[in-house]
Residue, then its C-alpha position, 0 to 999 in steps of 0.5 A: m341336570t338337563d331336561r328335554a320335552v319328548g311328547t307329553r313327557r320330560v326326559y331328565r339327564l344328570n350331569p356326569a361330572g356332578v354325579a362323579a363329585l357326589r360319588d367321591q364325597l360319599e366314598t370319602f364319607w363312608n371310608r371315614a365312617l368305616d375307619g372310625y367304626q373299625d377303630v372302635v371295634d379294635q379298641t373293644e377287642e383290646k379290653p380284657 
């Protein structure tokens, strides 16, 4: 993250590489979580 003064305000800017890495981590987490949920749903449907 970078910042700069503009008058009495501060303007912040996120590092695009850092945001991309965070997005990748979140996508991996959610994909695993959703796959696990799908496995549970599939197992529940198979039981009589």
